[in-house]
C-alpha positions in Angstrom: 27.6 -16.2 -3.5 26.6 -15.7 -7.1 23.3 -17.4 -6.6 22.5 -15.0 -3.7 23.2 -12.0 -5.9 20.9 -13.5 -8.7 18.1 -14.1 -6.2 18.4 -10.6 -4.8 18.3 -9.1 -8.3 15.2 -11.2 -9.2 13.5 -10.1 -6.0 14.3 -6.5 -6.6 12.9 -6.7 -10.1 9.7 -8.4 -9.0 9.1 -6.3 -5.9 7.1 -3.4 -7.6 4.8 -5.9 -9.2 4.2 -7.7 -5.9 3.0 -4.5 -4.3 0.9 -3.4 -7.3 3.1 -0.5 -8.5 1.2 1.8 -10.8 2.1 1.6 -14.5 4.4 4.4 -15.6 2.9 6.8 -18.1 5.0 8.4 -20.7 5.3 12.2 -20.8 4.0 13.5 -24.2 6.3 15.7 -26.1 6.1 19.4 -25.2 5.1 22.1 -27.7 8.8 23.2 -27.9 9.9 19.6 -28.7 7.3 19.3 -31.4 8.3 22.7 -32.9 12.0 21.5 -33.0 11.0 18.2 -34.6 9.0 20.1 -37.3 11.9 22.4 -38.0 14.4 19.6 -38.3 12.1 17.4 -40.5 12.7 17.5 -44.3 9.9 19.0 -46.3 10.4 16.7 -49.3 11.8 13.2 -50.1 14.4 12.4 -52.8 12.0 9.9 -54.4 8.2 9.6 -54.3 6.8 6.1 -53.7 4.6 4.8 -56.6 1.8 4.2 -54.2 1.0 5.5 -50.7 3.1 3.9 -47.9 1.8 3.1 -44.4 4.0 2.8 -41.3 2.8 1.5 -38.0 4.6 2.7 -34.9 3.8 0.0 -32.4 4.9 -0.3 -28.8 4.1 0.3 -25.2 4.5 4.0 -25.2 4.5 4.1 -21.4 7.2 1.6 -21.1 10.0 4.0 -22.1 9.5 7.8 -21.8 11.1 8.7 -25.2 8.7 6.5 -27.0 6.0 9.1 -27.1 8.4 11.6 -28.7 9.6 9.0 -31.2 6.0 8.2 -32.2 5.2 11.9 -32.7 8.4 12.3 -34.7 7.3 9.5 -37.1 3.9 11.2 -37.5 5.5 14.5 -38.3 8.0 13.0 -40.7 5.3 11.2 -42.7 2.9 14.1 -42.8 5.5 16.8 -43.7 7.3 14.8 -46.4 4.2 13.0 -47.8 6.3 9.8 -48.1 4.1 7.8 -45.7 1.2 7.8 -43.3 2.2 6.8 -39.7 -0.3 5.1 -37.4 0.7 5.0 -33.7 -0.7 2.1 -31.7 -0.1 0.3 -28.4 -2.5 -2.5 -29.6 -0.7 -5.7 -30.6 -3.6 -6.6 -32.9 -3.2 -3.4 -34.9 
C-alpha cells in the first residue's frame, strides 16, 4: 500500500512536466511593497566596511513567488545603507 502511495505522489509531481506545463513567472513587487521596504530599511549601518562589499542574490526567481521581492529588498538595503552592492541573477555562472 505504501508503494502505491509513493508511485501516485511521483506521478502527480511529474504530470505537469509530461504535458509541458508553462514555467511559473514570479510577480514583481508592487510600488506599494517597494515603498514599504524602503521605509523599513535602515539608512545607515553601525560599521562601515573598509572596502566596498558585493553581494550576489542568486536563484530562480520564478521558482518561488516571494523571491522577486526578496531580491528587490536586498538591492534596496545595499543601496540605502551603502554597506554593499547587490547583484541579482538567475544565471548560475554569475
